CHARMM internal coordinates of N, CA and C (Angstrom, degrees):
IC EDIT
DIST 1 N 1 CA 1.4649
DIST 1 CA 1 C 1.5207
ANGL 1 N 1 CA 1 C 109.43
DIST 1 C 2 N 1.3094
ANGL 1 CA 1 C 2 N 115.61
DIHE 1 N 1 CA 1 C 2 N 139.76
DIST 2 N 2 CA 1.4473
ANGL 1 C 2 N 2 CA 120.79
DIHE 1 CA 1 C 2 N 2 CA 175.24
DIST 2 CA 2 C 1.5200
ANGL 2 N 2 CA 2 C 109.01
DIHE 1 C 2 N 2 CA 2 C -110.13
DIST 2 C 3 N 1.3503
ANGL 2 CA 2 C 3 N 115.19
DIHE 2 N 2 CA 2 C 3 N 132.67
DIST 3 N 3 CA 1.4567
ANGL 2 C 3 N 3 CA 119.59
DIHE 2 CA 2 C 3 N 3 CA -179.96
DIST 3 CA 3 C 1.5403
ANGL 3 N 3 CA 3 C 106.52
DIHE 2 C 3 N 3 CA 3 C -133.65
DIST 3 C 4 N 1.3196
ANGL 3 CA 3 C 4 N 114.83
DIHE 3 N 3 CA 3 C 4 N 139.70
DIST 4 N 4 CA 1.4732
ANGL 3 C 4 N 4 CA 120.54
DIHE 3 CA 3 C 4 N 4 CA 179.23
DIST 4 CA 4 C 1.5133
ANGL 4 N 4 CA 4 C 111.20
DIHE 3 C 4 N 4 CA 4 C -148.31
DIST 4 C 5 N 1.3037
ANGL 4 CA 4 C 5 N 112.93
DIHE 4 N 4 CA 4 C 5 N 154.19
DIST 5 N 5 CA 1.4858
ANGL 4 C 5 N 5 CA 121.09
DIHE 4 CA 4 C 5 N 5 CA 173.06
DIST 5 CA 5 C 1.5242
ANGL 5 N 5 CA 5 C 105.52
DIHE 4 C 5 N 5 CA 5 C -107.55
DIST 5 C 6 N 1.3259
ANGL 5 CA 5 C 6 N 116.45
DIHE 5 N 5 CA 5 C 6 N 125.06
DIST 6 N 6 CA 1.4623
ANGL 5 C 6 N 6 CA 122.96
DIHE 5 CA 5 C 6 N 6 CA -177.72
DIST 6 CA 6 C 1.4972
ANGL 6 N 6 CA 6 C 108.93
DIHE 5 C 6 N 6 CA 6 C -108.27
DIST 6 C 7 N 1.3182
ANGL 6 CA 6 C 7 N 116.93
DIHE 6 N 6 CA 6 C 7 N 115.81
DIST 7 N 7 CA 1.4615
ANGL 6 C 7 N 7 CA 124.49
DIHE 6 CA 6 C 7 N 7 CA 177.90
DIST 7 CA 7 C 1.5317
ANGL 7 N 7 CA 7 C 106.55
DIHE 6 C 7 N 7 CA 7 C -90.49
DIST 7 C 8 N 1.3310
ANGL 7 CA 7 C 8 N 116.50
DIHE 7 N 7 CA 7 C 8 N 127.39
DIST 8 N 8 CA 1.4610
ANGL 7 C 8 N 8 CA 120.79
DIHE 7 CA 7 C 8 N 8 CA -174.70
DIST 8 CA 8 C 1.5320
ANGL 8 N 8 CA 8 C 110.52
DIHE 7 C 8 N 8 CA 8 C -125.28
DIST 8 C 9 N 1.3260
ANGL 8 CA 8 C 9 N 114.73
DIHE 8 N 8 CA 8 C 9 N 133.47
DIST 9 N 9 CA 1.4665
ANGL 8 C 9 N 9 CA 121.20
DIHE 8 CA 8 C 9 N 9 CA 167.90
DIST 9 CA 9 C 1.5047
ANGL 9 N 9 CA 9 C 108.11
DIHE 8 C 9 N 9 CA 9 C -106.09
DIST 9 C 10 N 1.3259
ANGL 9 CA 9 C 10 N 116.96
DIHE 9 N 9 CA 9 C 10 N 140.68
DIST 10 N 10 CA 1.4263
ANGL 9 C 10 N 10 CA 121.74
DIHE 9 CA 9 C 10 N 10 CA -178.72
DIST 10 CA 10 C 1.5484
ANGL 10 N 10 CA 10 C 111.56
DIHE 9 C 10 N 10 CA 10 C -115.90
DIST 10 C 11 N 1.2807
ANGL 10 CA 10 C 11 N 116.18
DIHE 10 N 10 CA 10 C 11 N 162.94
DIST 11 N 11 CA 1.4545
ANGL 10 C 11 N 11 CA 120.09
DIHE 10 CA 10 C 11 N 11 CA 170.13
DIST 11 CA 11 C 1.5022
ANGL 11 N 11 CA 11 C 109.73
DIHE 10 C 11 N 11 CA 11 C -68.39
DIST 11 C 12 N 1.3169
ANGL 11 CA 11 C 12 N 117.92
DIHE 11 N 11 CA 11 C 12 N 156.63
DIST 12 N 12 CA 1.4864
ANGL 11 C 12 N 12 CA 120.05
DIHE 11 CA 11 C 12 N 12 CA -175.68
DIST 12 CA 12 C 1.5234
ANGL 12 N 12 CA 12 C 110.03
DIHE 11 C 12 N 12 CA 12 C -58.09
DIST 12 C 13 N 1.3015
ANGL 12 CA 12 C 13 N 114.94
DIHE 12 N 12 CA 12 C 13 N 141.12
DIST 13 N 13 CA 1.4692
ANGL 12 C 13 N 13 CA 123.29
DIHE 12 CA 12 C 13 N 13 CA 179.74
DIST 13 CA 13 C 1.5364
ANGL 13 N 13 CA 13 C 114.15
DIHE 12 C 13 N 13 CA 13 C 63.64
DIST 13 C 14 N 1.3446
ANGL 13 CA 13 C 14 N 117.39
DIHE 13 N 13 CA 13 C 14 N 18.44
DIST 14 N 14 CA 1.4831
ANGL 13 C 14 N 14 CA 120.73
DIHE 13 CA 13 C 14 N 14 CA 178.78
DIST 14 CA 14 C 1.4974
ANGL 14 N 14 CA 14 C 112.40
DIHE 13 C 14 N 14 CA 14 C -115.26
DIST 14 C 15 N 1.3292
ANGL 14 CA 14 C 15 N 119.74
DIHE 14 N 14 CA 14 C 15 N 3.19
DIST 15 N 15 CA 1.4253
ANGL 14 C 15 N 15 CA 122.35
DIHE 14 CA 14 C 15 N 15 CA -173.55
DIST 15 CA 15 C 1.5392
ANGL 15 N 15 CA 15 C 112.05
DIHE 14 C 15 N 15 CA 15 C -60.64
DIST 15 C 16 N 1.3067
ANGL 15 CA 15 C 16 N 118.49
DIHE 15 N 15 CA 15 C 16 N -52.38
DIST 16 N 16 CA 1.4617
ANGL 15 C 16 N 16 CA 121.63
DIHE 15 CA 15 C 16 N 16 CA -177.25
DIST 16 CA 16 C 1.5500
ANGL 16 N 16 CA 16 C 111.42
DIHE 15 C 16 N 16 CA 16 C -64.21
DIST 16 C 17 N 1.3483
ANGL 16 CA 16 C 17 N 118.94
DIHE 16 N 16 CA 16 C 17 N -47.90
DIST 17 N 17 CA 1.4579
ANGL 16 C 17 N 17 CA 117.80
DIHE 16 CA 16 C 17 N 17 CA 178.42
DIST 17 CA 17 C 1.5320
ANGL 17 N 17 CA 17 C 113.80
DIHE 16 C 17 N 17 CA 17 C -61.48
DIST 17 C 18 N 1.3139
ANGL 17 CA 17 C 18 N 117.10
DIHE 17 N 17 CA 17 C 18 N -36.73
DIST 18 N 18 CA 1.4862
ANGL 17 C 18 N 18 CA 121.20
DIHE 17 CA 17 C 18 N 18 CA 177.21
DIST 18 CA 18 C 1.5090
ANGL 18 N 18 CA 18 C 108.72
DIHE 17 C 18 N 18 CA 18 C -66.14
DIST 18 C 19 N 1.3249
ANGL 18 CA 18 C 19 N 118.23
DIHE 18 N 18 CA 18 C 19 N -44.16
DIST 19 N 19 CA 1.4650
ANGL 18 C 19 N 19 CA 121.39
DIHE 18 CA 18 C 19 N 19 CA 178.95
DIST 19 CA 19 C 1.5145
ANGL 19 N 19 CA 19 C 110.43
DIHE 18 C 19 N 19 CA 19 C -54.78
DIST 19 C 20 N 1.3341
ANGL 19 CA 19 C 20 N 117.92
DIHE 19 N 19 CA 19 C 20 N -48.89
DIST 20 N 20 CA 1.4398
ANGL 19 C 20 N 20 CA 121.54
DIHE 19 CA 19 C 20 N 20 CA -178.93
DIST 20 CA 20 C 1.5339
ANGL 20 N 20 CA 20 C 112.73
DIHE 19 C 20 N 20 CA 20 C -61.52
DIST 20 C 21 N 1.3578
ANGL 20 CA 20 C 21 N 116.34
DIHE 20 N 20 CA 20 C 21 N -40.44
DIST 21 N 21 CA 1.4594
ANGL 20 C 21 N 21 CA 121.03
DIHE 20 CA 20 C 21 N 21 CA 178.88
DIST 21 CA 21 C 1.5459
ANGL 21 N 21 CA 21 C 112.02
DIHE 20 C 21 N 21 CA 21 C -65.72
DIST 21 C 22 N 1.3611
ANGL 21 CA 21 C 22 N 114.38
DIHE 21 N 21 CA 21 C 22 N -42.58
DIST 22 N 22 CA 1.4663
ANGL 21 C 22 N 22 CA 119.75
DIHE 21 CA 21 C 22 N 22 CA -178.53
DIST 22 CA 22 C 1.5369
ANGL 22 N 22 CA 22 C 109.58
DIHE 21 C 22 N 22 CA 22 C -65.66
DIST 22 C 23 N 1.3376
ANGL 22 CA 22 C 23 N 117.12
DIHE 22 N 22 CA 22 C 23 N -38.55
DIST 23 N 23 CA 1.4731
ANGL 22 C 23 N 23 CA 119.76
DIHE 22 CA 22 C 23 N 23 CA 179.37
DIST 23 CA 23 C 1.5284
ANGL 23 N 23 CA 23 C 112.01
DIHE 22 C 23 N 23 CA 23 C -62.29
DIST 23 C 24 N 1.3134
ANGL 23 CA 23 C 24 N 117.44
DIHE 23 N 23 CA 23 C 24 N -24.88
DIST 24 N 24 CA 1.4752
ANGL 23 C 24 N 24 CA 121.78
DIHE 23 CA 23 C 24 N 24 CA -178.41
DIST 24 CA 24 C 1.5251
ANGL 24 N 24 CA 24 C 112.78
DIHE 23 C 24 N 24 CA 24 C -79.20
DIST 24 C 25 N 1.3246
ANGL 24 CA 24 C 25 N 118.03
DIHE 24 N 24 CA 24 C 25 N -15.29
DIST 25 N 25 CA 1.4642
ANGL 24 C 25 N 25 CA 121.24
DIHE 24 CA 24 C 25 N 25 CA -177.36
DIST 25 CA 25 C 1.5366
ANGL 25 N 25 CA 25 C 109.92
DIHE 24 C 25 N 25 CA 25 C -70.51
DIST 25 C 26 N 1.3095
ANGL 25 CA 25 C 26 N 115.72
DIHE 25 N 25 CA 25 C 26 N 130.83
DIST 26 N 26 CA 1.4791
ANGL 25 C 26 N 26 CA 122.83
DIHE 25 CA 25 C 26 N 26 CA -168.20
DIST 26 CA 26 C 1.5079
ANGL 26 N 26 CA 26 C 115.92
DIHE 25 C 26 N 26 CA 26 C -46.48
DIST 26 C 27 N 1.3095
ANGL 26 CA 26 C 27 N 119.71
DIHE 26 N 26 CA 26 C 27 N -54.28
DIST 27 N 27 CA 1.4829
ANGL 26 C 27 N 27 CA 122.52
DIHE 26 CA 26 C 27 N 27 CA -171.95
DIST 27 CA 27 C 1.5412
ANGL 27 N 27 CA 27 C 112.63
DIHE 26 C 27 N 27 CA 27 C -94.94
DIST 27 C 28 N 1.3124
ANGL 27 CA 27 C 28 N 116.95
DIHE 27 N 27 CA 27 C 28 N 10.80
DIST 28 N 28 CA 1.4995
ANGL 27 C 28 N 28 CA 120.49
DIHE 27 CA 27 C 28 N 28 CA 172.07
DIST 28 CA 28 C 1.5279
ANGL 28 N 28 CA 28 C 105.22
DIHE 27 C 28 N 28 CA 28 C -82.92
DIST 28 C 29 N 1.3226
ANGL 28 CA 28 C 29 N 116.33
DIHE 28 N 28 CA 28 C 29 N 116.52
DIST 29 N 29 CA 1.4554
ANGL 28 C 29 N 29 CA 122.07
DIHE 28 CA 28 C 29 N 29 CA -177.00
DIST 29 CA 29 C 1.5433
ANGL 29 N 29 CA 29 C 112.21
DIHE 28 C 29 N 29 CA 29 C -85.94
DIST 29 C 30 N 1.3022
ANGL 29 CA 29 C 30 N 116.31
DIHE 29 N 29 CA 29 C 30 N -32.90
DIST 30 N 30 CA 1.4863
ANGL 29 C 30 N 30 CA 121.39
DIHE 29 CA 29 C 30 N 30 CA 179.28
DIST 30 CA 30 C 1.5121
ANGL 30 N 30 CA 30 C 108.41
DIHE 29 C 30 N 30 CA 30 C -149.57
DIST 30 C 31 N 1.3173
ANGL 30 CA 30 C 31 N 116.12
DIHE 30 N 30 CA 30 C 31 N 153.44
DIST 31 N 31 CA 1.4631
ANGL 30 C 31 N 31 CA 122.61
DIHE 30 CA 30 C 31 N 31 CA 173.35
DIST 31 CA 31 C 1.5322
ANGL 31 N 31 CA 31 C 107.36
DIHE 30 C 31 N 31 CA 31 C -151.88
DIST 31 C 32 N 1.3525
ANGL 31 CA 31 C 32 N 115.01
DIHE 31 N 31 CA 31 C 32 N 136.38
DIST 32 N 32 CA 1.4766
ANGL 31 C 32 N 32 CA 120.30
DIHE 31 CA 31 C 32 N 32 CA -176.26
DIST 32 CA 32 C 1.5119
ANGL 32 N 32 CA 32 C 110.54
DIHE 31 C 32 N 32 CA 32 C -142.57
DIST 32 C 33 N 1.3289
ANGL 32 CA 32 C 33 N 116.34
DIHE 32 N 32 CA 32 C 33 N 152.36
DIST 33 N 33 CA 1.4602
ANGL 32 C 33 N 33 CA 121.60
DIHE 32 CA 32 C 33 N 33 CA 172.61
DIST 33 CA 33 C 1.5352
ANGL 33 N 33 CA 33 C 106.44
DIHE 32 C 33 N 33 CA 33 C -79.29
DIST 33 C 34 N 1.3279
ANGL 33 CA 33 C 34 N 114.08
DIHE 33 N 33 CA 33 C 34 N 150.22
DIST 34 N 34 CA 1.4668
ANGL 33 C 34 N 34 CA 121.98
DIHE 33 CA 33 C 34 N 34 CA 179.02
DIST 34 CA 34 C 1.5089
ANGL 34 N 34 CA 34 C 111.06
DIHE 33 C 34 N 34 CA 34 C -123.90
DIST 34 C 35 N 1.3218
ANGL 34 CA 34 C 35 N 114.69
DIHE 34 N 34 CA 34 C 35 N 159.94
DIST 35 N 35 CA 1.4840
ANGL 34 C 35 N 35 CA 121.26
DIHE 34 CA 34 C 35 N 35 CA 171.53
DIST 35 CA 35 C 1.5234
ANGL 35 N 35 CA 35 C 104.53
DIHE 34 C 35 N 35 CA 35 C -118.27
DIST 35 C 36 N 1.3083
ANGL 35 CA 35 C 36 N 117.02
DIHE 35 N 35 CA 35 C 36 N 111.93
DIST 36 N 36 CA 1.4620
ANGL 35 C 36 N 36 CA 121.88
DIHE 35 CA 35 C 36 N 36 CA -178.60
DIST 36 CA 36 C 1.5130
ANGL 36 N 36 CA 36 C 111.87
DIHE 35 C 36 N 36 CA 36 C 153.48
DIST 36 C 37 N 1.3070
ANGL 36 CA 36 C 37 N 116.18
DIHE 36 N 36 CA 36 C 37 N -145.17
DIST 37 N 37 CA 1.4723
ANGL 36 C 37 N 37 CA 121.39
DIHE 36 CA 36 C 37 N 37 CA -174.96
DIST 37 CA 37 C 1.5425
ANGL 37 N 37 CA 37 C 112.00
DIHE 36 C 37 N 37 CA 37 C -70.08
DIST 37 C 38 N 1.3099
ANGL 37 CA 37 C 38 N 117.81
DIHE 37 N 37 CA 37 C 38 N -22.14
DIST 38 N 38 CA 1.4887
ANGL 37 C 38 N 38 CA 120.12
DIHE 37 CA 37 C 38 N 38 CA -178.69
DIST 38 CA 38 C 1.5301
ANGL 38 N 38 CA 38 C 107.17
DIHE 37 C 38 N 38 CA 38 C -123.62
DIST 38 C 39 N 1.3398
ANGL 38 CA 38 C 39 N 115.34
DIHE 38 N 38 CA 38 C 39 N 153.36
DIST 39 N 39 CA 1.4557
ANGL 38 C 39 N 39 CA 121.06
DIHE 38 CA 38 C 39 N 39 CA -177.72
DIST 39 CA 39 C 1.5313
ANGL 39 N 39 CA 39 C 113.46
DIHE 38 C 39 N 39 CA 39 C -85.33
DIST 39 C 40 N 1.3639
ANGL 39 CA 39 C 40 N 115.37
DIHE 39 N 39 CA 39 C 40 N -35.04
DIST 40 N 40 CA 1.4405
ANGL 39 C 40 N 40 CA 121.11
DIHE 39 CA 39 C 40 N 40 CA -174.91
DIST 40 CA 40 C 1.5294
ANGL 40 N 40 CA 40 C 110.21
DIHE 39 C 40 N 40 CA 40 C -138.10
DIST 40 C 41 N 1.3483
ANGL 40 CA 40 C 41 N 114.21
DIHE 40 N 40 CA 40 C 41 N 158.64
DIST 41 N 41 CA 1.4614
ANGL 40 C 41 N 41 CA 120.42
DIHE 40 CA 40 C 41 N 41 CA 168.07
DIST 41 CA 41 C 1.5306
ANGL 41 N 41 CA 41 C 106.39
DIHE 40 C 41 N 41 CA 41 C -133.01
DIST 41 C 42 N 1.3257
ANGL 41 CA 41 C 42 N 115.19
DIHE 41 N 41 CA 41 C 42 N 139.43
DIST 42 N 42 CA 1.4833
ANGL 41 C 42 N 42 CA 121.49
DIHE 41 CA 41 C 42 N 42 CA 174.57
DIST 42 CA 42 C 1.5287
ANGL 42 N 42 CA 42 C 108.83
DIHE 41 C 42 N 42 CA 42 C -126.48
DIST 42 C 43 N 1.3348
ANGL 42 CA 42 C 43 N 114.15
DIHE 42 N 42 CA 42 C 43 N 146.22
DIST 43 N 43 CA 1.4702
ANGL 42 C 43 N 43 CA 118.87
DIHE 42 CA 42 C 43 N 43 CA 177.70
DIST 43 CA 43 C 1.5521
ANGL 43 N 43 CA 43 C 105.81
DIHE 42 C 43 N 43 CA 43 C -112.63
DIST 43 C 44 N 1.3445
ANGL 43 CA 43 C 44 N 112.61
DIHE 43 N 43 CA 43 C 44 N 125.65
DIST 44 N 44 CA 1.4839
ANGL 43 C 44 N 44 CA 119.92
DIHE 43 CA 43 C 44 N 44 CA 178.89
DIST 44 CA 44 C 1.5241
ANGL 44 N 44 CA 44 C 106.77
DIHE 43 C 44 N 44 CA 44 C -110.95
DIST 44 C 45 N 1.3119
ANGL 44 CA 44 C 45 N 114.79
DIHE 44 N 44 CA 44 C 45 N 136.00
DIST 45 N 45 CA 1.4723
ANGL 44 C 45 N 45 CA 121.84
DIHE 44 CA 44 C 45 N 45 CA 173.93
DIST 45 CA 45 C 1.5285
ANGL 45 N 45 CA 45 C 106.75
DIHE 44 C 45 N 45 CA 45 C -133.64
DIST 45 C 46 N 1.3464
ANGL 45 CA 45 C 46 N 117.51
DIHE 45 N 45 CA 45 C 46 N 119.59
DIST 46 N 46 CA 1.4641
ANGL 45 C 46 N 46 CA 121.60
DIHE 45 CA 45 C 46 N 46 CA 179.93
DIST 46 CA 46 C 1.4961
ANGL 46 N 46 CA 46 C 110.49
DIHE 45 C 46 N 46 CA 46 C -132.07
DIST 46 C 47 N 1.2783
ANGL 46 CA 46 C 47 N 116.29
DIHE 46 N 46 CA 46 C 47 N 160.32
DIST 47 N 47 CA 1.5024
ANGL 46 C 47 N 47 CA 122.68
DIHE 46 CA 46 C 47 N 47 CA 178.61
DIST 47 CA 47 C 1.5380
ANGL 47 N 47 CA 47 C 110.93
DIHE 46 C 47 N 47 CA 47 C -82.83
DIST 47 C 48 N 1.3420
ANGL 47 CA 47 C 48 N 116.19
DIHE 47 N 47 CA 47 C 48 N -29.42
DIST 48 N 48 CA 1.4456
ANGL 47 C 48 N 48 CA 118.84
DIHE 47 CA 47 C 48 N 48 CA -174.75
DIST 48 CA 48 C 1.5270
ANGL 48 N 48 CA 48 C 110.52
DIHE 47 C 48 N 48 CA 48 C -131.51
DIST 48 C 49 N 1.3076
ANGL 48 CA 48 C 49 N 116.07
DIHE 48 N 48 CA 48 C 49 N 157.93
DIST 49 N 49 CA 1.4811
ANGL 48 C 49 N 49 CA 121.39
DIHE 48 CA 48 C 49 N 49 CA 177.31
DIST 49 CA 49 C 1.5461
ANGL 49 N 49 CA 49 C 110.13
DIHE 48 C 49 N 49 CA 49 C -64.77
DIST 49 C 50 N 1.3195
ANGL 49 CA 49 C 50 N 115.19
DIHE 49 N 49 CA 49 C 50 N -34.91
DIST 50 N 50 CA 1.4757
ANGL 49 C 50 N 50 CA 119.01
DIHE 49 CA 49 C 50 N 50 CA 178.77
DIST 50 CA 50 C 1.5385
ANGL 50 N 50 CA 50 C 110.87
DIHE 49 C 50 N 50 CA 50 C -62.05
DIST 50 C 51 N 1.3238
ANGL 50 CA 50 C 51 N 116.41
DIHE 50 N 50 CA 50 C 51 N -44.23
DIST 51 N 51 CA 1.4740
ANGL 50 C 51 N 51 CA 121.46
DIHE 50 CA 50 C 51 N 51 CA 178.90
DIST 51 CA 51 C 1.5352
ANGL 51 N 51 CA 51 C 109.61
DIHE 50 C 51 N 51 CA 51 C -64.47
DIST 51 C 52 N 1.3206
ANGL 51 CA 51 C 52 N 116.56
DIHE 51 N 51 CA 51 C 52 N -36.67
DIST 52 N 52 CA 1.4565
ANGL 51 C 52 N 52 CA 121.63
DIHE 51 CA 51 C 52 N 52 CA 178.20
DIST 52 CA 52 C 1.5088
ANGL 52 N 52 CA 52 C 110.34
DIHE 51 C 52 N 52 CA 52 C -60.44
DIST 52 C 53 N 1.3505
ANGL 52 CA 52 C 53 N 115.63
DIHE 52 N 52 CA 52 C 53 N -51.12
DIST 53 N 53 CA 1.4661
ANGL 52 C 53 N 53 CA 120.10
DIHE 52 CA 52 C 53 N 53 CA -178.97
DIST 53 CA 53 C 1.5341
ANGL 53 N 53 CA 53 C 112.15
DIHE 52 C 53 N 53 CA 53 C -63.54
DIST 53 C 54 N 1.3361
ANGL 53 CA 53 C 54 N 117.09
DIHE 53 N 53 CA 53 C 54 N -38.34
DIST 54 N 54 CA 1.4210
ANGL 53 C 54 N 54 CA 122.47
DIHE 53 CA 53 C 54 N 54 CA 176.55
DIST 54 CA 54 C 1.5291
ANGL 54 N 54 CA 54 C 111.72
DIHE 53 C 54 N 54 CA 54 C -61.76
DIST 54 C 55 N 1.3157
ANGL 54 CA 54 C 55 N 116.51
DIHE 54 N 54 CA 54 C 55 N -43.03
DIST 55 N 55 CA 1.4616
ANGL 54 C 55 N 55 CA 121.45
DIHE 54 CA 54 C 55 N 55 CA 179.38
DIST 55 CA 55 C 1.5223
ANGL 55 N 55 CA 55 C 110.50
DIHE 54 C 55 N 55 CA 55 C -67.07
DIST 55 C 56 N 1.3205
ANGL 55 CA 55 C 56 N 117.25
DIHE 55 N 55 CA 55 C 56 N -42.28
DIST 56 N 56 CA 1.4887
ANGL 55 C 56 N 56 CA 119.30
DIHE 55 CA 55 C 56 N 56 CA 175.09
DIST 56 CA 56 C 1.5166
ANGL 56 N 56 CA 56 C 110.22
DIHE 55 C 56 N 56 CA 56 C -58.24
DIST 56 C 57 N 1.3155
ANGL 56 CA 56 C 57 N 117.36
DIHE 56 N 56 CA 56 C 57 N -40.91
DIST 57 N 57 CA 1.4617
ANGL 56 C 57 N 57 CA 121.80
DIHE 56 CA 56 C 57 N 57 CA 179.40
DIST 57 CA 57 C 1.5162
ANGL 57 N 57 CA 57 C 111.58
DIHE 56 C 57 N 57 CA 57 C -62.50
DIST 57 C 58 N 1.3471
ANGL 57 CA 57 C 58 N 116.73
DIHE 57 N 57 CA 57 C 58 N -40.61
DIST 58 N 58 CA 1.4504
ANGL 57 C 58 N 58 CA 119.61
DIHE 57 CA 57 C 58 N 58 CA 177.43
DIST 58 CA 58 C 1.5491
ANGL 58 N 58 CA 58 C 112.05
DIHE 57 C 58 N 58 CA 58 C -64.54
DIST 58 C 59 N 1.3205
ANGL 58 CA 58 C 59 N 115.13
DIHE 58 N 58 CA 58 C 59 N -39.34
DIST 59 N 59 CA 1.4761
ANGL 58 C 59 N 59 CA 118.39
DIHE 58 CA 58 C 59 N 59 CA 175.85
DIST 59 CA 59 C 1.5322
ANGL 59 N 59 CA 59 C 111.31
DIHE 58 C 59 N 59 CA 59 C -63.67
DIST 59 C 60 N 1.3032
ANGL 59 CA 59 C 60 N 117.99
DIHE 59 N 59 CA 59 C 60 N -44.52
DIST 60 N 60 CA 1.4701
ANGL 59 C 60 N 60 CA 121.84
DIHE 59 CA 59 C 60 N 60 CA -179.02
DIST 60 CA 60 C 1.5256
ANGL 60 N 60 CA 60 C 111.98
DIHE 59 C 60 N 60 CA 60 C -59.28
DIST 60 C 61 N 1.3146
ANGL 60 CA 60 C 61 N 116.72
DIHE 60 N 60 CA 60 C 61 N -28.77
DIST 61 N 61 CA 1.4826
ANGL 60 C 61 N 61 CA 121.57
DIHE 60 CA 60 C 61 N 61 CA -175.87
DIST 61 CA 61 C 1.5415
ANGL 61 N 61 CA 61 C 112.76
DIHE 60 C 61 N 61 CA 61 C -83.20
DIST 61 C 62 N 1.3349
ANGL 61 CA 61 C 62 N 118.37
DIHE 61 N 61 CA 61 C 62 N -7.13
DIST 62 N 62 CA 1.4487
ANGL 61 C 62 N 62 CA 119.57
DIHE 61 CA 61 C 62 N 62 CA -176.82
DIST 62 CA 62 C 1.5453
ANGL 62 N 62 CA 62 C 108.11
DIHE 61 C 62 N 62 CA 62 C -69.25
DIST 62 C 63 N 1.3048
ANGL 62 CA 62 C 63 N 116.25
DIHE 62 N 62 CA 62 C 63 N 127.97
DIST 63 N 63 CA 1.4348
ANGL 62 C 63 N 63 CA 123.57
DIHE 62 CA 62 C 63 N 63 CA 179.33
DIST 63 CA 63 C 1.5084
ANGL 63 N 63 CA 63 C 108.99
DIHE 62 C 63 N 63 CA 63 C -65.51
DIST 63 C 64 N 1.3301
ANGL 63 CA 63 C 64 N 116.11
DIHE 63 N 63 CA 63 C 64 N 131.20
DIST 64 N 64 CA 1.4745
ANGL 63 C 64 N 64 CA 122.32
DIHE 63 CA 63 C 64 N 64 CA 176.61
DIST 64 CA 64 C 1.5035
ANGL 64 N 64 CA 64 C 113.79
DIHE 63 C 64 N 64 CA 64 C 106.88
DIST 64 C 65 N 1.3587
ANGL 64 CA 64 C 65 N 116.20
DIHE 64 N 64 CA 64 C 65 N -3.60
DIST 65 N 65 CA 1.4631
ANGL 64 C 65 N 65 CA 119.61
DIHE 64 CA 64 C 65 N 65 CA 177.25
DIST 65 CA 65 C 1.5381
ANGL 65 N 65 CA 65 C 108.32
DIHE 64 C 65 N 65 CA 65 C -89.02
DIST 65 C 66 N 1.3184
ANGL 65 CA 65 C 66 N 115.63
DIHE 65 N 65 CA 65 C 66 N 132.59
DIST 66 N 66 CA 1.4625
ANGL 65 C 66 N 66 CA 119.90
DIHE 65 CA 65 C 66 N 66 CA 176.60
DIST 66 CA 66 C 1.5230
ANGL 66 N 66 CA 66 C 113.23
DIHE 65 C 66 N 66 CA 66 C -97.24
DIST 66 C 67 N 1.3470
ANGL 66 CA 66 C 67 N 117.11
DIHE 66 N 66 CA 66 C 67 N -31.49
DIST 67 N 67 CA 1.4553
ANGL 66 C 67 N 67 CA 119.84
DIHE 66 CA 66 C 67 N 67 CA 177.38
DIST 67 CA 67 C 1.5143
ANGL 67 N 67 CA 67 C 110.67
DIHE 66 C 67 N 67 CA 67 C -164.74
DIST 67 C 68 N 1.3264
ANGL 67 CA 67 C 68 N 115.83
DIHE 67 N 67 CA 67 C 68 N 156.44
DIST 68 N 68 CA 1.4532
ANGL 67 C 68 N 68 CA 120.89
DIHE 67 CA 67 C 68 N 68 CA 174.75
DIST 68 CA 68 C 1.5294
ANGL 68 N 68 CA 68 C 109.15
DIHE 67 C 68 N 68 CA 68 C -138.93
DIST 68 C 69 N 1.3037
ANGL 68 CA 68 C 69 N 114.79
DIHE 68 N 68 CA 68 C 69 N 155.98
DIST 69 N 69 CA 1.4437
ANGL 68 C 69 N 69 CA 122.84
DIHE 68 CA 68 C 69 N 69 CA 170.09
DIST 69 CA 69 C 1.5287
ANGL 69 N 69 CA 69 C 106.21
DIHE 68 C 69 N 69 CA 69 C -142.04
DIST 69 C 70 N 1.3163
ANGL 69 CA 69 C 70 N 117.32
DIHE 69 N 69 CA 69 C 70 N 141.92
DIST 70 N 70 CA 1.4897
ANGL 69 C 70 N 70 CA 117.21
DIHE 69 CA 69 C 70 N 70 CA -178.93
DIST 70 CA 70 C 1.5352
ANGL 70 N 70 CA 70 C 109.25
DIHE 69 C 70 N 70 CA 70 C -125.91
DIST 70 C 71 N 1.3108
ANGL 70 CA 70 C 71 N 113.92
DIHE 70 N 70 CA 70 C 71 N 149.52
DIST 71 N 71 CA 1.4421
ANGL 70 C 71 N 71 CA 123.33
DIHE 70 CA 70 C 71 N 71 CA 178.12
DIST 71 CA 71 C 1.5176
ANGL 71 N 71 CA 71 C 105.98
DIHE 70 C 71 N 71 CA 71 C -120.48
DIST 71 C 72 N 1.3521
ANGL 71 CA 71 C 72 N 114.92
DIHE 71 N 71 CA 71 C 72 N 108.62
DIST 72 N 72 CA 1.4801
ANGL 71 C 72 N 72 CA 120.61
DIHE 71 CA 71 C 72 N 72 CA -178.96
DIST 72 CA 72 C 1.4990
ANGL 72 N 72 CA 72 C 108.75
DIHE 71 C 72 N 72 CA 72 C -87.45
DIST 72 C 73 N 1.3229
ANGL 72 CA 72 C 73 N 118.00
DIHE 72 N 72 CA 72 C 73 N 134.11
DIST 73 N 73 CA 1.4823
ANGL 72 C 73 N 73 CA 120.24
DIHE 72 CA 72 C 73 N 73 CA 179.42
DIST 73 CA 73 C 1.5276
ANGL 73 N 73 CA 73 C 108.38
DIHE 72 C 73 N 73 CA 73 C -72.09
DIST 73 C 74 N 1.3107
ANGL 73 CA 73 C 74 N 113.35
DIHE 73 N 73 CA 73 C 74 N 156.55
DIST 74 N 74 CA 1.4382
ANGL 73 C 74 N 74 CA 121.23
DIHE 73 CA 73 C 74 N 74 CA 178.07
DIST 74 CA 74 C 1.5358
ANGL 74 N 74 CA 74 C 109.07
DIHE 73 C 74 N 74 CA 74 C -82.58
DIST 74 C 75 N 1.2716
ANGL 74 CA 74 C 75 N 115.45
DIHE 74 N 74 CA 74 C 75 N 147.89
DIST 75 N 75 CA 1.5068
ANGL 74 C 75 N 75 CA 118.91
DIHE 74 CA 74 C 75 N 75 CA -176.48
DIST 75 CA 75 C 1.4643
ANGL 75 N 75 CA 75 C 111.43
DIHE 74 C 75 N 75 CA 75 C -84.70
END
COOR INIT
IC SEED 1 N 1 CA 1 C
IC BUILD
């Protein structure tokens, strides 16, 4: 299993719409707004590395995201 925490920055006034879109992505298990250096955090859990990369790709395509960084857990 692959698990990662995805830190997301959004364009101004896009945080809530981006949060809702990210929550709809199939393998995103949780997503929350943050107060700090990043606007959102999402938790991804997948069975394969291929699904993980596909899910990251779906997140990157969400309109209103300015940048992401992810922290993959160690196996």
